[in-house]
C-alpha positions in Angstrom: 27.0 -63.8 -15.1 29.1 -60.9 -13.8 28.3 -59.1 -17.1 24.6 -59.4 -16.5 25.0 -58.2 -12.9 27.1 -55.3 -14.1 24.5 -54.4 -16.8 21.7 -54.5 -14.3 23.7 -52.4 -11.8 24.5 -49.9 -14.5 20.8 -49.7 -15.5 19.8 -49.1 -11.9 22.4 -46.5 -11.4 21.4 -44.8 -14.7 17.7 -44.8 -13.7 18.5 -43.4 -10.3 20.7 -40.7 -11.8 17.9 -39.8 -14.2 15.4 -39.5 -11.4 17.8 -37.4 -9.4 18.3 -35.2 -12.4 14.6 -34.7 -12.9 14.1 -34.0 -9.2 16.9 -31.4 -9.3 15.5 -29.8 -12.4 12.1 -29.6 -10.8 13.7 -28.0 -7.6 15.6 -25.6 -9.8 12.4 -24.5 -11.7 10.6 -23.0 -8.7 8.4 -20.0 -9.7 6.0 -17.5 -8.1 3.2 -15.5 -9.6 3.3 -12.0 -8.2 0.4 -9.6 -8.5 0.5 -5.8 -8.1 -0.5 -2.5 -9.7 1.7 -2.2 -12.8 3.6 1.0 -13.6 6.5 2.3 -11.6 5.3 0.5 -8.4 5.5 -3.0 -9.9 8.6 -2.2 -11.8 10.3 -1.2 -8.6 9.1 -4.3 -6.8 10.6 -6.4 -9.6 14.0 -4.6 -9.3 14.1 -4.4 -5.5 12.6 -7.7 -4.5 12.2 -10.2 -7.4 15.6 -9.8 -9.1 17.7 -10.3 -6.0 15.5 -13.1 -4.8 15.9 -14.9 -8.2 19.7 -14.4 -8.0 19.9 -15.9 -4.5 17.2 -18.6 -4.6 16.8 -19.4 -8.4 13.1 -18.7 -8.2 11.5 -17.3 -11.4 8.6 -14.8 -11.4 5.5 -14.3 -13.5 3.9 -10.9 -12.9 0.2 -10.1 -13.1 -2.1 -7.3 -12.3 -4.3 -5.9 -10.9 -4.6 -7.6 -7.5 -8.4 -7.9 -7.8 -10.2 -9.1 -4.7 -13.2 -10.5 -6.6 -10.9 -12.5 -8.9 -9.0 -13.9 -5.9 -12.3 -14.9 -4.2 -13.4 -16.8 -7.3 -10.0 -18.6 -7.5 -10.1 -19.6 -3.8 -13.7 -20.8 -4.0 -13.0 -22.8 -7.2 -9.9 -24.4 -5.7 -7.9 -23.1 -8.6 -5.5 -20.5 -7.2 -2.8 -19.3 -9.7 -1.5 -16.3 -7.7 1.2 -16.8 -5.0 2.0 -13.4 -3.6 0.0 -10.1 -3.9 0.3 -6.5 -3.0 -3.0 -5.3 -1.5 -4.3 -2.8 1.0 -3.9 -3.5 4.7 -7.7 -3.4 5.2 -8.1 -6.2 2.7 -5.6 -8.3 4.6 -7.6 -7.8 7.8 -11.0 -8.5 6.2 -9.9 -11.7 4.5 -7.4 -13.3 6.9 -7.9 -17.0 7.1 -10.7 -16.8 4.5 -9.1 -15.9 1.2 -5.6 -15.5 2.7 -3.0 -17.7 4.4 -1.6 -16.6 7.8 2.0 -15.6 7.3 5.0 -17.3 8.8 6.8 -14.6 10.8 9.3 -17.0 12.4 12.2 -15.3 10.5 10.8 -11.8 10.4 11.8 -9.0 12.8 8.3 -7.6 13.3 9.7 -5.0 15.8 11.1 -3.0 12.9 7.6 -2.1 11.7 5.3 0.5 13.3 3.1 -0.9 16.1 -0.2 -2.1 14.7 0.9 -2.3 11.1 1.7 -6.1 11.0 -1.3 -8.4 10.9 -1.6 -12.2 10.8 -2.1 -12.2 7.0 -0.3 -9.0 6.0 3.3 -7.8 6.0 3.6 -4.0 5.5 5.7 -3.1 2.5 5.2 0.6 2.0 3.3 3.5 3.6 1.5 6.4 1.9 0.1 9.6 3.3 -3.1 11.4 2.7 -1.5 14.7 2.2 -3.1 18.1 2.5 -1.7 20.2 -0.4 -2.5 23.6 -1.7 -1.9 25.7 -4.8 1.1 28.0 -4.1 0.0 30.5 -6.7 -3.5 30.8 -5.3 -2.4 31.2 -1.7 1.0 32.8 -2.4 0.6 35.6 0.2 -1.4 33.7 2.8 -0.8 29.9 2.7 -2.7 27.5 4.9 -0.9 26.0 7.8 -3.3 23.6 9.6 -6.1 21.2 8.8 -8.7 23.7 10.0 -7.7 26.0 7.1 -9.1 23.4 4.6 -12.5 24.0 6.1 -12.2 27.8 6.3 -13.8 29.2 3.2 -13.8 32.8 4.5 -10.0 33.1 4.9 -9.1 30.5 2.2 -11.7 30.6 -0.5 -11.4 28.2 -3.4 -12.2 24.7 -4.6 -11.3 21.6 -2.7 -10.8 18.1 -4.1 -11.2 14.9 -2.1 -10.0 11.3 -2.8 -12.5 8.6 -4.0 -11.6 6.3 -1.1 -13.3 7.6 2.1 -11.1 5.3 4.3 -7.9 7.1 3.6 -8.4 9.8 6.2 -10.9 12.4 5.0 -13.3 11.8 7.9 -10.5 11.8 10.4 -9.2 15.2 9.0 -12.7 16.7 9.3 -13.0 15.5 12.9 -9.6 16.9 13.9 -10.4 20.2 12.2 -13.6 20.2 14.3 -11.6 19.9 17.5 -11.4 16.1 18.1 -8.0 15.1 19.6 -5.9 12.9 17.4 -5.8 10.3 20.3 -9.6 10.0 20.2 -10.3 9.6 16.5 -11.4 6.0 16.7 -14.1 5.0 16.4 -14.8 8.1 14.3 -18.0 10.0 14.6 -19.1 9.8 11.0 -22.1 12.1 11.4 -20.0 14.7 13.0 -17.4 14.4 10.2 -20.0 14.8 7.5 -21.5 17.8 9.3 -18.1 19.4 9.2 -17.7 18.6 5.5 -21.1 20.2 4.9 -19.5 23.5 5.7 -17.4 23.4 2.5 -19.5 21.0 0.4 -20.4 23.7 -2.1 -16.7 24.0 -2.9 -15.8 20.3 -3.0 -14.9 18.4 -6.2 -15.7 14.8 -5.7 -13.6 12.4 -7.8 -14.2 8.8 -8.8 -10.5 8.0 -9.4 -7.1 9.1 -8.1 -6.2 10.0 -11.7 -9.1 12.5 -11.8 -7.9 13.9 -8.5 -4.4 14.3 -9.8 -5.7 16.1 -12.9 -7.7 18.5 -10.8 -4.5 19.5 -9.1 -2.4 19.7 -12.3 -4.9 21.8 -14.3 -5.9 24.1 -11.5 -9.5 23.0 -11.0 -8.7 22.5 -7.4 -7.0 25.0 -5.1 -6.6 22.6 -2.2 -6.9 18.8 -1.8 -6.3 15.7 0.1 -4.3 13.3 -2.0 -2.2 10.2 -1.5 1.6 10.5 -1.7 2.0 9.0 -5.2 -0.6 11.3 -6.8 0.9 14.3 -5.0 4.3 13.7 -6.4 3.0 12.9 -9.8 1.1 16.2 -9.8 4.3 18.1 -8.8 6.3 16.3 -11.5 3.6 17.3 -14.0 4.0 21.0 -13.1 1.3 21.5 -10.5 2.3 24.4 -8.2 1.6 22.6 -5.0 3.0 22.4 -1.5 2.1 20.3 1.6 0.7 21.4 4.9 2.2 19.4 7.7 -0.3 19.5 10.6 -1.6 16.0 11.4 -1.1 13.5 8.6 -2.6 10.0 8.4 -0.6 7.1 6.9 -2.1 4.1 5.3 -0.2 1.1 4.0 -0.1 -1.8 1.6 0.9 -5.3 2.6 2.1 -8.5 1.0 -0.4 -11.2 1.3 -0.5 -14.9 0.3 -3.7 -16.3 -1.3 -5.2 -19.3 0.5 -4.5 -22.5 -1.5 -1.5 -21.3 -3.4 0.4 -24.3 -4.8 3.7 -22.7 -3.9 3.1 -21.9 -0.2 6.6 -22.6 1.2 8.3 -20.5 -1.5 5.7 -17.7 -1.2 6.4 -17.5 2.6 10.1 -17.5 2.1 9.8 -14.6 -0.4 7.7 -12.6 2.0 10.3 -13.1 4.7 13.0 -11.9 2.2 11.1 -8.8 1.4 10.9 -7.9 5.1 14.6 -7.3 5.2 15.6 -3.6 5.6 17.8 -3.6 2.5 14.9 -4.7 0.2 12.6 -2.1 1.8 15.2 0.6 1.4 15.8 -0.2 -2.3 12.1 -0.3 -3.1 11.4 3.0 -1.3 14.1 4.7 -3.3 12.9 3.3 -6.6 9.2 3.8 -6.1 9.4 7.0 -4.1 7.1 5.5 -1.3 7.5 5.8 2.4 9.6 3.0 3.8 7.7 0.4 5.8 10.4 -0.6 8.2 12.0 1.8 10.8 15.4 0.2 10.0 15.4 1.2 6.3 17.2 4.5 5.5 16.4 5.3 1.9 18.3 7.9 0.0 15.3 9.9 -1.1 15.2 12.4 -3.9 14.4 16.1 -3.1 10.9 15.6 -4.3 10.4 12.6 -2.1 11.7 14.5 0.9 9.3 17.4 0.2 6.3 15.1 0.4 7.4 12.6 3.1 5.6 13.4 6.3 8.0 11.4 8.5 10.8 13.8 7.5 8.7 16.8 8.7 7.5 15.4 12.1 9.8 17.4 14.4 7.6 16.8 17.4 7.0 13.1 16.8 3.2 13.4 17.0 2.2 14.7 13.6 2.1 11.4 11.8 -0.8 9.0 12.6 -1.5 5.5 11.5 -4.9 4.7 10.1 -6.9 2.3 12.3 -7.0 -0.3 9.6 -8.8 -2.9 11.8 -11.7 -0.4 12.4 -11.9 0.4 8.7 -11.9 -3.3 7.7 -14.9 -3.9 10.0 -16.8 -0.7 9.3 -16.1 0.4 5.7 -19.3 -0.8 4.2 -21.5 0.9 6.8 -19.5 4.1 6.4 -20.0 4.0 2.6 -23.7 3.5 3.2 -23.8 6.8 5.0 -21.4 8.8 2.8 -22.8 7.8 -0.6 -26.3 9.4 -0.1 -24.6 12.4 1.6 -22.5 13.1 -1.5 -25.6 13.1 -3.7 -27.7 15.5 -1.5 
């Protein structure tokens, strides 16, 4: 009888151990699908964020790209979300908060380390980029531009200008400041006034459909001046473009980490976002990708090229760097595009 009892007990213990082993294995096999923009940017995110998180939490990553908004919408509406964490523009986070995106858990995040206005309910800032005014140093060797107004001065600074394809990055704001609008009064922007100012140089503008085309215009000398985002400016300089920045007023935009609504790995996704918020992760990513650090507590060891094109390092007075009003752009982008598109074709 005791043998039977012992056999039954052994079987129960064995079954319990097997279940525990399965549960442990499942716990150890956590994974996240991370979606970003490929290239140096995503490679840097893997090294700065994913690898140390895997080492500390044993969470594996699948990487995908691009972070397409339409694809995400289709996933959420179908109830078949396969993405867990995404890198997307801050305006996208504002537009889709609570609809396509989960509200983030900031209980373990020091939000005070980020610039005021950059943290949103559904988006954690992870890097900033500037819309930089650059000029060809060979074209304007003896008389370089020094302020935004010079971009709109064809008499003293003749030559072609190139503009970015995304109107929300700061082109209208630069036109308004060049026309005398105080930086403190930019929003809501007077779109008609900005377009009227752009009319004064329209005959010399190269309109681009992609940032790659804008970069090429700077590299091959098609454009003598331009407004371009940080990454494209540095890539142009690396490719041999003789360009230099003008530090007058500079607008910063930013990308954020977002969590798709309905992700099957919500708790792990939230924990990963909290991990990325740490200054050390931000510092490492900024160094690897050459972007502007999102947190004020990060102190990246930038390369000389990064230092040249980082507006924060050239803001001696503390009032030259401005944050884009992402909330305004999120609410008004479509109406602005409806005005700008026909203006471009006239």
